[in-house]
Legacy VTK file of the C-alpha trace (Angstrom):
# vtk DataFile Version 3.0
C-alpha trace
ASCII
DATASET POLYDATA
POINTS 397 float
-4.059 2.926 -29.640
-2.861 0.159 -31.938
-2.415 0.643 -35.676
-5.286 -1.757 -36.346
-7.675 0.199 -34.119
-6.643 3.442 -35.800
-7.349 1.925 -39.214
-10.736 0.692 -38.042
-11.482 4.129 -36.635
-10.656 5.822 -39.923
-12.722 3.258 -41.848
-15.638 3.967 -39.504
-15.254 7.722 -40.039
-15.054 7.209 -43.796
-18.167 5.056 -43.794
-20.020 7.622 -41.693
-18.985 10.391 -44.097
-20.121 8.321 -47.093
-23.509 7.695 -45.457
-23.875 11.383 -44.601
-23.030 12.481 -48.145
-25.384 9.851 -49.570
-28.181 11.153 -47.336
-27.484 14.716 -48.504
-27.655 13.537 -52.121
-30.950 11.701 -51.685
-32.492 14.654 -49.849
-31.639 17.146 -52.601
-32.319 14.855 -55.544
-35.779 13.971 -54.270
-36.602 17.686 -54.142
-35.637 18.017 -57.789
-37.184 14.745 -58.905
-40.570 15.692 -57.445
-40.790 18.591 -59.909
-41.851 17.407 -63.392
-41.274 20.920 -64.744
-37.522 20.822 -63.965
-34.676 18.870 -65.572
-34.585 16.022 -63.071
-38.339 15.423 -63.211
-38.359 15.702 -67.003
-35.726 12.990 -67.302
-37.838 10.695 -65.136
-40.583 11.158 -67.714
-38.090 10.422 -70.494
-37.241 7.159 -68.718
-40.932 6.331 -68.481
-41.337 7.006 -72.214
-38.382 4.704 -72.894
-40.105 1.881 -71.015
-43.632 2.619 -72.225
-43.072 3.624 -75.847
-39.493 2.601 -76.583
-38.527 6.260 -77.128
-34.748 6.467 -76.877
-33.029 9.840 -76.592
-29.576 10.225 -78.179
-28.029 10.615 -74.694
-29.692 7.598 -73.141
-27.267 6.178 -70.552
-28.863 7.816 -67.512
-32.367 6.746 -68.521
-31.179 3.181 -69.091
-29.548 3.064 -65.645
-32.697 4.365 -63.947
-34.887 1.887 -65.835
-32.665 -1.024 -64.805
-32.502 0.011 -61.145
-36.295 0.419 -61.150
-36.635 -3.155 -62.395
-38.064 -1.897 -65.711
-41.109 -0.658 -63.815
-43.147 2.111 -65.434
-44.424 3.368 -62.071
-43.418 7.003 -61.623
-42.801 6.551 -57.894
-40.433 3.643 -58.426
-38.653 5.484 -61.230
-38.241 8.551 -59.009
-36.734 6.522 -56.185
-34.480 4.655 -58.630
-33.322 7.971 -60.092
-32.369 9.236 -56.629
-30.371 6.036 -55.998
-28.620 6.213 -59.384
-27.671 9.867 -58.984
-26.423 9.316 -55.448
-24.304 6.369 -56.573
-22.832 8.455 -59.410
-21.870 11.288 -57.059
-20.223 8.840 -54.654
-18.444 7.132 -57.571
-17.054 10.509 -58.624
-15.669 11.027 -55.119
-14.154 7.521 -54.951
-12.418 8.030 -58.292
-11.211 11.450 -57.145
-9.649 9.986 -54.012
-7.982 7.239 -56.049
-6.452 9.855 -58.362
-5.271 11.996 -55.445
-3.898 8.984 -53.607
-1.927 7.737 -56.613
-0.485 11.178 -57.375
0.409 11.763 -53.723
2.130 8.372 -53.519
3.992 9.092 -56.747
5.214 12.352 -55.233
6.503 10.508 -52.156
3.876 11.750 -49.685
1.073 9.185 -49.192
-2.354 10.728 -48.687
-3.334 10.444 -45.029
-6.858 9.469 -43.974
-7.656 12.850 -42.407
-6.646 14.708 -45.576
-8.549 12.190 -47.716
-11.783 12.684 -45.761
-11.415 16.470 -45.792
-10.816 16.515 -49.547
-13.743 14.149 -50.101
-16.067 16.552 -48.283
-14.615 19.551 -50.127
-15.026 17.981 -53.566
-18.585 16.982 -52.756
-19.515 20.670 -52.453
-16.867 22.586 -54.438
-18.397 25.408 -56.516
-17.576 28.912 -57.824
-17.137 31.776 -55.387
-19.957 34.364 -55.152
-20.001 37.530 -57.247
-20.717 41.031 -55.980
-23.615 41.745 -58.339
-25.627 38.677 -57.332
-23.995 37.028 -54.284
-26.905 34.658 -53.746
-26.401 33.164 -57.223
-23.490 30.716 -57.080
-24.186 28.836 -60.300
-25.761 30.794 -63.161
-23.123 32.595 -65.206
-20.236 30.919 -63.397
-18.220 27.813 -64.328
-19.094 25.165 -61.787
-17.413 21.788 -61.165
-20.530 20.708 -59.244
-24.004 20.314 -60.731
-27.119 19.095 -58.938
-29.958 19.845 -61.326
-28.849 18.082 -64.523
-28.821 14.262 -64.330
-26.987 13.635 -67.593
-24.120 15.921 -66.541
-23.907 14.036 -63.234
-23.806 10.752 -65.165
-21.060 11.921 -67.510
-18.698 13.296 -64.853
-17.278 10.063 -63.372
-16.894 8.629 -66.888
-15.072 11.778 -67.975
-12.740 11.563 -64.987
-12.079 7.894 -65.691
-11.380 8.605 -69.389
-8.886 11.286 -68.408
-7.100 9.086 -65.899
-6.958 5.944 -68.064
-5.374 7.894 -70.914
-3.009 10.193 -69.036
-2.757 8.939 -65.475
0.358 6.834 -65.869
3.888 8.089 -65.218
4.269 9.052 -68.861
3.021 12.612 -69.231
5.768 15.179 -68.972
5.466 18.624 -70.462
7.769 21.478 -69.528
6.647 25.085 -69.613
9.005 26.012 -72.427
9.359 22.932 -74.596
8.275 19.298 -74.775
10.447 16.744 -73.011
10.842 13.109 -74.078
8.006 11.000 -72.721
6.817 7.476 -73.253
3.894 7.459 -75.696
0.455 6.311 -74.676
0.083 2.652 -75.587
-2.498 1.562 -78.134
-4.278 -0.475 -75.461
-4.569 2.526 -73.179
-5.741 4.761 -76.032
-8.451 2.242 -76.974
-9.579 1.808 -73.349
-9.820 5.565 -72.920
-11.648 5.824 -76.241
-14.258 3.293 -75.170
-14.796 5.098 -71.853
-15.033 8.386 -73.715
-17.645 6.883 -76.047
-19.597 5.703 -73.002
-19.504 9.241 -71.606
-20.922 10.490 -74.920
-23.985 8.288 -74.386
-24.573 10.296 -71.201
-23.631 13.726 -72.566
-21.434 14.473 -75.583
-19.801 17.720 -74.463
-16.804 16.381 -72.576
-15.611 14.438 -75.614
-15.998 17.571 -77.744
-13.475 19.301 -75.480
-11.283 16.329 -74.554
-10.410 15.181 -78.073
-9.185 18.613 -79.321
-7.244 19.093 -76.071
-5.516 15.704 -76.447
-4.673 16.499 -80.075
-3.083 19.786 -78.982
-1.144 18.011 -76.240
0.197 15.348 -78.583
1.153 17.997 -81.124
3.148 19.780 -78.428
4.770 16.474 -77.533
5.315 15.704 -81.235
3.578 12.374 -80.716
0.407 12.739 -82.787
0.404 9.157 -84.096
-2.556 8.396 -86.407
-3.244 4.905 -85.030
-3.241 6.055 -81.416
-5.469 9.024 -82.245
-7.920 6.832 -84.178
-8.165 4.343 -81.310
-8.983 7.180 -78.945
-11.326 9.170 -81.162
-13.188 6.674 -83.356
-15.465 5.145 -80.666
-16.658 8.565 -79.497
-17.017 9.880 -83.050
-19.052 6.806 -84.009
-21.443 7.401 -81.100
-21.683 11.107 -81.966
-22.521 10.239 -85.582
-25.201 7.797 -84.426
-26.631 10.416 -82.062
-26.908 12.931 -84.897
-28.638 10.475 -87.220
-30.921 9.238 -84.447
-31.895 12.801 -83.516
-32.883 13.472 -87.143
-34.711 10.188 -87.682
-36.669 10.558 -84.434
-37.644 14.148 -85.209
-35.602 15.721 -82.407
-33.598 17.678 -84.980
-34.597 18.911 -88.422
-32.430 17.696 -91.286
-30.115 20.469 -92.443
-30.860 22.645 -89.412
-27.876 24.430 -87.894
-26.661 23.206 -84.514
-23.776 25.584 -83.915
-23.056 29.262 -84.534
-20.019 31.416 -83.782
-21.316 34.061 -81.366
-18.569 35.108 -78.930
-19.803 35.601 -75.346
-23.437 35.858 -76.463
-24.578 32.908 -74.344
-22.361 33.718 -71.371
-23.644 37.307 -71.211
-27.208 36.022 -70.923
-26.303 34.833 -67.425
-23.389 37.033 -66.353
-22.863 40.760 -66.988
-19.123 40.285 -66.363
-17.845 37.028 -67.913
-14.223 37.765 -66.985
-15.079 38.166 -63.309
-17.273 35.058 -63.430
-14.320 33.135 -64.813
-11.988 34.433 -62.116
-14.306 33.567 -59.215
-14.837 30.143 -60.769
-11.117 29.397 -61.184
-9.819 31.181 -58.076
-8.337 28.045 -56.494
-6.691 26.629 -59.655
-5.284 30.077 -60.499
-3.811 30.398 -57.014
-2.213 26.949 -57.280
-0.845 27.805 -60.721
0.785 30.950 -59.316
2.115 29.037 -56.304
3.569 26.072 -58.209
4.587 27.739 -61.461
8.321 27.378 -60.860
8.398 23.840 -59.537
5.231 21.875 -60.315
5.535 18.192 -59.440
2.733 17.084 -61.755
3.446 19.637 -64.453
2.278 17.515 -67.375
-1.050 16.550 -65.841
-1.688 20.027 -64.493
-0.775 21.573 -67.843
-3.186 19.259 -69.612
-5.931 19.954 -67.066
-5.552 23.655 -67.832
-5.500 22.968 -71.570
-8.677 20.908 -71.280
-10.428 23.583 -69.214
-9.442 26.315 -71.668
-10.686 24.328 -74.670
-14.014 23.705 -72.907
-14.177 27.366 -71.903
-13.485 28.433 -75.482
-16.359 26.276 -76.758
-18.752 27.775 -74.217
-17.562 31.344 -74.788
-17.557 31.227 -78.584
-20.315 28.825 -79.650
-24.095 28.991 -79.483
-27.091 27.158 -80.855
-29.591 28.998 -83.062
-32.762 30.363 -81.505
-34.842 29.248 -79.716
-32.122 27.104 -78.069
-29.506 29.796 -77.553
-30.448 30.257 -73.920
-30.081 26.527 -73.198
-26.299 27.027 -73.170
-25.702 23.459 -74.318
-22.037 24.153 -75.118
-21.493 24.816 -71.413
-21.633 21.198 -70.311
-18.083 20.251 -71.253
-16.888 22.772 -68.674
-18.378 20.884 -65.730
-16.072 17.816 -65.907
-13.180 19.884 -67.283
-13.370 22.291 -64.342
-13.677 19.404 -61.902
-10.534 17.774 -63.329
-8.708 21.111 -63.050
-9.673 21.481 -59.376
-8.642 17.885 -58.683
-5.220 18.181 -60.318
-4.650 21.522 -58.585
-5.308 19.871 -55.214
-2.880 17.071 -56.156
-0.261 19.713 -56.926
-0.653 21.230 -53.463
-0.255 17.810 -51.844
3.163 17.312 -53.448
5.913 17.734 -50.819
8.425 20.529 -51.364
10.774 22.480 -49.100
9.180 25.857 -48.477
10.339 29.013 -46.710
7.864 30.772 -44.438
6.345 33.000 -47.114
5.767 30.092 -49.469
4.148 28.082 -46.675
1.714 30.944 -46.193
1.006 30.951 -49.945
0.221 27.233 -49.857
-2.013 27.757 -46.843
-3.777 30.524 -48.769
-4.466 28.069 -51.602
-6.047 25.597 -49.173
-8.143 28.406 -47.700
-9.379 29.226 -51.205
-10.411 25.597 -51.727
-12.262 25.745 -48.405
-14.043 28.905 -49.592
-15.042 27.139 -52.821
-16.449 24.309 -50.686
-18.302 26.798 -48.469
-19.754 28.396 -51.581
-20.845 24.924 -52.677
-22.663 24.472 -49.377
-24.652 27.602 -50.222
-25.396 26.152 -53.668
-26.584 22.955 -52.004
-28.768 24.759 -49.457
-30.221 27.136 -52.064
-30.348 25.047 -55.280
-30.449 27.591 -58.065
-33.065 25.898 -60.251
-35.449 25.319 -57.359
-34.936 28.916 -56.237
-35.577 30.259 -59.760
-38.670 28.111 -60.251
-40.112 29.124 -56.882
LINES 1 398
397 0 1 2 3 4 5 6 7 8 9 10 11 12 13 14 15 16 17 18 19 20 21 22 23 24 25 26 27 28 29 30 31 32 33 34 35 36 37 38 39 40 41 42 43 44 45 46 47 48 49 50 51 52 53 54 55 56 57 58 59 60 61 62 63 64 65 66 67 68 69 70 71 72 73 74 75 76 77 78 79 80 81 82 83 84 85 86 87 88 89 90 91 92 93 94 95 96 97 98 99 100 101 102 103 104 105 106 107 108 109 110 111 112 113 114 115 116 117 118 119 120 121 122 123 124 125 126 127 128 129 130 131 132 133 134 135 136 137 138 139 140 141 142 143 144 145 146 147 148 149 150 151 152 153 154 155 156 157 158 159 160 161 162 163 164 165 166 167 168 169 170 171 172 173 174 175 176 177 178 179 180 181 182 183 184 185 186 187 188 189 190 191 192 193 194 195 196 197 198 199 200 201 202 203 204 205 206 207 208 209 210 211 212 213 214 215 216 217 218 219 220 221 222 223 224 225 226 227 228 229 230 231 232 233 234 235 236 237 238 239 240 241 242 243 244 245 246 247 248 249 250 251 252 253 254 255 256 257 258 259 260 261 262 263 264 265 266 267 268 269 270 271 272 273 274 275 276 277 278 279 280 281 282 283 284 285 286 287 288 289 290 291 292 293 294 295 296 297 298 299 300 301 302 303 304 305 306 307 308 309 310 311 312 313 314 315 316 317 318 319 320 321 322 323 324 325 326 327 328 329 330 331 332 333 334 335 336 337 338 339 340 341 342 343 344 345 346 347 348 349 350 351 352 353 354 355 356 357 358 359 360 361 362 363 364 365 366 367 368 369 370 371 372 373 374 375 376 377 378 379 380 381 382 383 384 385 386 387 388 389 390 391 392 393 394 395 396
């Protein structure tokens, strides 16, 4: 078979996989969107209120996208179909960006990503989710830290923007961080910091939580690198902070929040324990694959700086979820959880990139690497269960 025919064959397989994943998205999203009592259906009503009454929520990007795709129609049926299309496109965009990141890192490591591996990873990252727990094996999501979410449209909207913000800021060959001490590295340019800041601000219009974890994590990274330059930090942070300030004022002026009311309390593990009796175990089954890769590649990571930052980002997001809570009656909403979704996804993605890096391995180490891939496959299998038994639909029914 000629090289051209092989390429056409792989393109055909890739297109077929994209169509299959799109069909899976539409099928599941329509189930959610048909329920006005659940998050997806509620956000369709919010979009209708935006068109009918001009009511704009502080996190409005998803509703604006649905309204535009629906042709500004106020018909609930058209809005529902538009929402399914928008959500499907966002999931596919996340996968395309993920493959671009993996491909660039693999090429940088001297081992171009082959089409078979790319398709397999695309399918895995479509489903990837926490492993089951022994006390409630049928519950994949609640209480765990999931890189995949199906029920919350604003989290789905924010994820590709979060991934793009991360990659624009730190994806160049300029992030090096040793385990013991910082090494000289080229600073992030002002242009790149501003571009990442604008993307981060756009993600805030979908959901603010990723920025609340990303900005402190970047500050910590630059402090470790001794490169915390005020201008660069302002270019990155000011756009997102401006949107956050507007969101706060808009929430008060529109009556969504009471002036002077508390929005955050320090209550360690109080929210997490509402959904998991064993937070430590829930964290371990959620991070099983990244932890295995960290143990495997600790001595010779090829993407040490990026992987170190991915872990730093995940730990900052985890700290916010574990330590912070909203006052009653919103404590159970777990709104400080949402930064963990994109942060965990980035961690999984960079861990997979680390495994793809070529390295000479004796037999035992080859088995360890194979074990890491098996763990990723188990995370994907767990995600298939989450897809087949969507937790919010199961709880509501």
